[in-house]
N, C-alpha and C positions, 0 to 999 in steps of 0.2 A: 737690238734684236734679240740677241741670245741671251742677255741679260733679261730683257721681257720676258720669253720665254721661261725661263730659270726660276724668275720670280710667284711666275704663274702656276710653274708645277709643284715651287715650295708651296704657295698659298694653298694648290688644293690639297697636298700633302697633311699640311697642318689641318686644314678640315675636315680629312677623314679621319685623323687619329683624335681631333676632339671629339668626332661622331663616337666611335668607338667607346673612348673611355667616357662619353657622357650617357651610353644604354643602361637604362635601366638595371639588375640586376638579375641573371637568370642560374639556377641551379639548387646545388645542396649548402644547407647548411647545419651542422652538429651540435648540439648543444647538450651541456653537462650541469643539471642544477642537481645541488646539496643538502639536503636541508636535516641538519644532524645525524642519526645514521643510513641515513637512506641518500642515495644516488641513482639520479633519473636523467635517463639520456632521451633526449628530443632531436630530434631533425623536421629541418622545416624545405620544401621544395619551392621554388617559387617562378612562375613562368607568365610573364603579363600582369593581367586583374589577378591569377589565380593561386593561393596560396597552401598547401598542405602540409597540416601540424600532426607530427607522429611522436607520439605519448610510447614510451616504453615502462613495463614494471620494474617497483625499484629493484634495486642495483641485480638487472635482469637487462644486459643490451638487447638481447636477441628477444624478448616476448613483447611482440603488440600490444599494451593493452587501448590502446583506440586514437581516432582519425580526425581530426575537424578539417574540416573544405572549408575556405573564407575566399567567398567574391569579393575582391576590394574596392570594385565599383558600386557592389549593390550593399557590401556590409552583411550579406546572409551568413550564416554559418551551417552547416552540415557535420553530426554529429555521425562518424562509423564505428561500431561495435562490432572489431571482427571476431573477438571470441563467439558472435550468435548472429551473425551477419545480417545486422540489424542497422539502419539508420533513422535518423530524426532530424527536423530543424530545431535549431537549437536556439530559444525565446532572447532578447536584449534583456538582461539580469542585473545593467546595471543604477545605479544613482549620482544622482547631482549634490550628496549632502555637501555645504560647506568646507575647505580641506586648507585648513590653515599653513603653509608650509615655507621654511626660506631656502633659496637657491644661493647655492656657492659653487661660482665657478674659478677653482683652482690652477694654478700655475703648473701643477705637479703633470705629467705626461711619459709615457710610458708605451712602448713596441707591444702588442698581442699580435700573434701571426706574422708579423712582418709589416704588421699595419699602426700607422701611430695613432694615439689615441691619449684623448686630454680628460682627466677629471673631475664631474660636476656631482656633487654633494647636496641632498636634497636631505633635511631636518625636517622631522615633525613632533613639537613638543605636546600636539593634541593625542598623537598616536604613539608619543615616546620612543621613536624608531627614529634613523637614519636611514639614505639607504647613497650608494657613492655608485656613479656610472661611469665609466672609461667609454666614453665616446671614440668612434672612427666616423670620419664625414666621409661620404662615399657615394656607391651609386643604390643604396639598399632603400629605394624607393617606398618598398613595400613595407618598413618595419612599422613605422607611425600609424597605418591604417589599420595592419593588421592587430597592431595592438588595443586599438579604439573597437574593432570586430567582434574580439574574442569576449570583450567586456567582463572583465574581471575589476573586482574591487578590490585584491590584495594594494599591498603598498607597491610593491615596485611596478605595477601598471598605474596604477594614478600619481604615485610621485612622476612616474617620465612622460604622462602630458602635464607637468609643471618646466619640463626644460623648455629653452627658446631652439635648441634644434630639432624637435621631435620632428617638424615636414622638411628637412634640407636633405634629404637621404641620408639622413648618418644613424647608427646603429649603435648599439653599448656592445661589446666584445668581451665585459667582466664589470657584474653586477657582484656589489658587495650589501645584504642587509643588518643592521646592527642593531641592538637596543642601544639607549643613549647611555648607560652605563656599560657601553663595550661587548656587551654581549652577543657573539655572532648568530644572527637567527638563519642566514641562507644567501647560500653564491650559486653566481651562475655564470656559466663561461662558455662560450664559445673555443669548439677546440679543433673546428674544421671547417674551412669556405670553398668549395668548389664550383667554378661557373661549368657548369654545362648545360646541354638542351635537356629537359625535360617533357617525357612524354606526356602529352594529352590528357591519357586514360589514366594518369597519377590526380586527377582532379575530378575525375566524377567518380557517383554510385557504381558500383560492381552491381552488374545484372544479376545477380544471384543473392543481392543483398533486400529484405521486404521492409517495409517501413514499421519502424514500433509504434501503436496503436499505444495511445495516452488520456 
């Protein structure tokens, strides 16, 4: 009987542990993007189906340039302009032009911020660039739909769509874009990941903002 009780308690504990580890990420992620001489800080806040993406002025980590509020369920994106206290819905400007790429999943592995990552390279002779993604498989289920919602047509966004891991809660912790001749184009690295509660007000348009007329 004692063994049966112990087995039952162990099973409950394992289920609880699995449930906690399987929860989607909630918290804040800090990113540093480098484009030649410019370094741009970005911060992502995540809670449930909502994402807040903050972009700061180049080489100034304290000057907030703009914010995107992203509803992952509907795909709707609202832009905030703090300097003018304006907001506006963002149209979908993505396109579906054919893009031929070669995807190479390498055996290279490395840890970033204590999280194991593997390297996948996506190369396009059409665009004459390649992008290396150091990917961590975790609970970052927001990342793929966020990338799709912001509808960027740049190489990083379009190449990410070609990865088989994109829908599995994976997120790249380091992205390096280079030309095929080896010239560096851009580098995006996650510098901090904090699991914490995020206030719902972070995902709402402030009351003192007005709609920008276009």
